Phi, psi and omega in degrees: 000135178286158180299318180299320179293320179296318178298317179298319180296320178296318178299317180297315179298321177298316182286332173299315178295319179299315181295318177296319178299314180297316181295319181284341181287336183081358180281158172288163179299318181300312182288323178296316180298317180297319182289335185250006174077027177247153172276148178300321180298325178294316178300311182294325177299310183290329175299318178296317180297314181296318179296318180298315178297320179297318178295321177299318180296317179297316179300319179296317180293324179298324180290341184258006182222168178217147176266133180227126177278130183239127175267119182305324179296314179295322180296315180299321183288342182253011184300326183292336185253358186258128176275171175306145183290120187271008183279175172287190180304143177245150174248120182253123174250118184226109186064233180267000183265145172234125185232134173267123183254122183290156178298146175083002181291145182283154178297328178298318179294319177298318179299317178296322178296315179298320178298316179295318179295319181296326180293336183267356179282000000 
């Protein structure tokens, strides 16, 4: 990484914390900026930069994952032939629940998780 890139990354991380601080403070942007010695235009510039970086990160993650609809009945019937899932972490959205499933988890464990989630619906 070049020095300029490292400096930019540090600035972005600083502004992520600043933006979170402003949001949790309950203050308006104008009053938070005045209290912390920033110009509003500076705050909005960095808000735009942070949002753009977040979108880039989301786009990168989308390219590395896929959504797959899984029927618990079909999953149970194929447990004998399925090896551990070799993908990276998966995010499972089932009803109102969102679960991160670690890489290498067995299909049997996923089936048990789906059964438990289904019991709570």
